C-alpha positions as CSV (number, residue, x, y, z in Angstrom):
1,X,0.0,0.0,0.0
2,X,2.8,2.4,0.9
3,X,4.5,1.7,-2.5
4,X,1.2,2.5,-4.3
5,X,0.9,5.8,-2.4
6,X,4.5,6.7,-3.3
7,X,3.9,6.0,-7.0
8,X,0.7,8.1,-6.9
9,X,2.5,11.0,-5.2
10,X,5.2,10.9,-7.9
11,X,2.7,10.8,-10.7
12,X,0.5,13.6,-9.2
13,X,3.6,15.7,-8.2
14,X,2.7,15.8,-4.5
15,X,5.1,17.7,-2.3
16,X,5.2,16.7,1.4
17,X,7.2,17.4,4.5
18,X,8.4,14.5,6.6
19,X,7.7,14.5,10.3
20,X,9.3,12.7,13.2
21,X,6.1,10.6,13.6
22,X,6.8,8.9,10.3
23,X,4.0,10.8,8.7
24,X,4.1,13.5,6.0
25,X,2.5,16.9,5.8
26,X,1.1,17.7,2.3
27,X,2.5,20.9,1.0
28,X,1.1,20.9,-2.6
29,X,-2.3,21.4,-4.2
30,X,-4.9,23.1,-2.0
31,X,-2.8,22.3,1.1
32,X,0.1,24.1,-0.5
33,X,-1.9,27.3,-0.8
34,X,-3.7,27.3,2.6
35,X,-3.5,25.2,5.7
36,X,-7.3,24.7,6.1
37,X,-9.0,24.5,2.7
38,X,-11.9,22.6,4.1
39,X,-12.7,25.6,6.3
40,X,-12.7,27.9,3.2
41,X,-15.2,25.5,1.6
42,X,-17.5,25.8,4.6
43,X,-17.2,29.6,4.5
44,X,-18.0,29.7,0.7
45,X,-21.1,27.5,1.3
46,X,-22.3,29.7,4.2
47,X,-21.8,32.8,1.9
48,X,-23.8,31.1,-0.8
49,X,-26.6,30.4,1.6
50,X,-26.6,33.9,2.9
51,X,-26.3,36.0,-0.2
52,X,-29.9,35.3,-1.6
53,X,-31.2,37.0,1.6
54,X,-29.9,40.3,0.3
55,X,-28.6,43.1,2.5
56,X,-31.9,44.5,3.8
57,X,-31.5,42.6,7.1
58,X,-28.6,41.8,9.2
59,X,-30.1,38.7,10.8
60,X,-29.2,36.2,7.9
61,X,-25.5,37.2,8.3
62,X,-25.4,36.3,12.0
63,X,-24.7,32.6,11.4
64,X,-22.0,33.5,8.7
65,X,-20.3,35.8,11.2
66,X,-20.5,33.2,14.0
67,X,-19.1,30.5,11.7
68,X,-16.3,32.7,10.6
69,X,-15.3,33.4,14.2
70,X,-15.6,29.8,15.1
71,X,-13.5,28.6,12.2
72,X,-10.8,31.2,13.0
73,X,-10.7,30.1,16.7
74,X,-10.7,26.4,15.6
75,X,-7.8,27.0,13.2
76,X,-5.6,28.5,16.0
77,X,-6.4,25.6,18.3
78,X,-5.7,22.9,15.6
79,X,-2.4,24.6,14.7
80,X,-1.3,24.7,18.3
81,X,-2.0,21.0,18.5
82,X,-0.2,20.3,15.3
83,X,2.8,22.4,16.5
84,X,3.0,20.2,19.6
85,X,2.5,17.0,17.6
86,X,4.9,17.6,14.7
87,X,7.4,20.1,16.2
88,X,9.9,21.5,13.7
89,X,8.2,19.9,10.7
90,X,5.1,22.0,11.5
91,X,7.2,25.1,11.6
92,X,8.7,24.2,8.2
93,X,5.2,23.6,6.9
94,X,3.9,27.0,8.2
95,X,6.9,28.7,6.7
96,X,6.1,27.2,3.3
97,X,2.3,27.5,3.5
98,X,1.6,31.0,4.9
99,X,-2.2,31.3,4.6
100,X,-4.6,29.7,7.1
101,X,-8.0,30.1,5.4
102,X,-7.9,32.5,2.5
103,X,-4.8,32.5,0.3
104,X,-2.7,35.7,0.5
105,X,-5.2,37.2,3.0
106,X,-5.4,35.2,6.2
């Protein structure tokens, strides 16, 4: 299985950073642009659900604002756990992949 994954990573040009835990941090594709692309997907979906409500009321934007705050807090917590778990490899990863949620913004 590991050989198959190595062959696929070579074919797909996957860049990764080795860790001391014998795991690898993916540093290409979406994860090469931002550290939490799944959170960006959630934000885009929430925006898509909110925009049809227009701007005449603030109420529909409440869940979007709360979700944004929750995801930002969650990203800080997860990154603290990853720093503890992966150590210098995580620092190397965060140097390479600068954005948390939105590329070139945050």
